[in-house]
C-alpha positions as CSV (number, residue, x, y, z in Angstrom):
1,X,30.1,26.8,6.6
2,X,28.5,26.5,10.0
3,X,28.3,23.0,11.4
4,X,24.8,21.6,11.7
5,X,23.8,19.6,14.8
6,X,21.6,16.6,14.5
7,X,19.0,18.1,16.9
8,X,18.6,21.0,14.4
9,X,17.4,18.7,11.7
10,X,13.8,17.6,11.0
11,X,12.5,14.9,13.4
12,X,12.2,12.4,10.5
13,X,15.9,12.9,9.7
14,X,16.8,12.6,13.4
15,X,15.1,9.2,13.4
16,X,17.1,8.2,10.3
17,X,20.3,9.1,12.0
18,X,19.3,7.0,15.0
19,X,18.5,4.1,12.6
20,X,22.0,4.5,11.0
21,X,23.6,4.3,14.5
22,X,21.6,1.1,15.2
23,X,22.5,-0.4,11.9
24,X,26.2,0.2,12.4
25,X,26.0,-1.6,15.8
26,X,24.3,-4.5,14.0
27,X,26.8,-4.6,11.1
28,X,24.6,-2.9,8.4
29,X,27.3,-0.8,6.8
30,X,25.7,-0.7,3.4
31,X,22.5,0.8,4.8
32,X,24.5,3.4,6.8
33,X,26.5,4.4,3.7
34,X,23.3,4.9,1.6
35,X,21.5,7.0,4.2
36,X,24.5,9.1,5.2
37,X,25.4,9.9,1.7
38,X,21.8,11.0,1.0
39,X,21.8,13.1,4.1
40,X,25.1,14.7,3.3
41,X,23.9,15.7,-0.2
42,X,21.2,17.7,1.4
43,X,23.0,18.9,4.5
44,X,26.8,18.9,3.9
45,X,27.5,20.7,7.1
46,X,26.1,17.9,9.4
47,X,29.3,16.9,11.2
48,X,27.8,13.9,13.1
49,X,26.5,12.4,9.8
50,X,30.0,12.8,8.4
51,X,31.4,10.9,11.3
52,X,28.8,8.1,10.9
53,X,29.7,7.9,7.3
54,X,33.3,7.5,8.2
55,X,32.5,4.7,10.6
56,X,30.4,3.0,8.0
57,X,33.3,3.2,5.5
58,X,35.7,1.8,8.1
59,X,33.3,-1.1,8.9
60,X,33.7,-2.4,5.4
61,X,37.5,-2.6,5.7
62,X,39.1,-5.8,7.0
63,X,39.9,-5.6,10.7
64,X,43.2,-7.3,10.7
65,X,44.7,-8.5,7.5
66,X,46.1,-12.0,7.8
67,X,49.5,-13.2,6.6
68,X,48.1,-14.4,3.2
69,X,46.6,-11.0,2.5
70,X,49.8,-9.2,3.3
71,X,51.8,-11.7,1.2
72,X,49.3,-11.3,-1.7
73,X,49.6,-7.5,-1.6
74,X,53.4,-7.7,-1.5
75,X,53.6,-10.3,-4.3
76,X,51.3,-8.3,-6.5
77,X,53.5,-5.2,-6.1
78,X,56.6,-7.3,-6.8
79,X,55.0,-8.8,-9.9
80,X,54.0,-5.3,-11.2
81,X,57.6,-4.0,-10.6
82,X,59.1,-7.0,-12.5
83,X,56.7,-6.6,-15.5
84,X,57.4,-2.9,-15.7
85,X,61.1,-3.5,-15.6
86,X,60.9,-6.0,-18.5
87,X,58.8,-3.6,-20.6
88,X,61.1,-0.7,-20.1
89,X,64.2,-2.7,-21.2
90,X,62.8,-3.4,-24.6
91,X,62.9,-1.1,-27.6
92,X,60.7,2.0,-27.3
């Protein structure tokens, strides 16, 4: 599949891509996800749109997980391991 450059798209779609870039700068990740996914359904070979989609997905992730988040993740994993261990020791 040949990569499709943004300047090869229709002018209306080029404006949408520019609006997505502006929305990502302002923190509008949901809008960017919606528009990029719609564009990729129609033009799956648009590399720049895929990179914008990736940026939008990354913007929704927490930047730096704090101590409590890491502790919560570790404790949930430990709790799951203990409950699985106790279930496997019983009669089948």
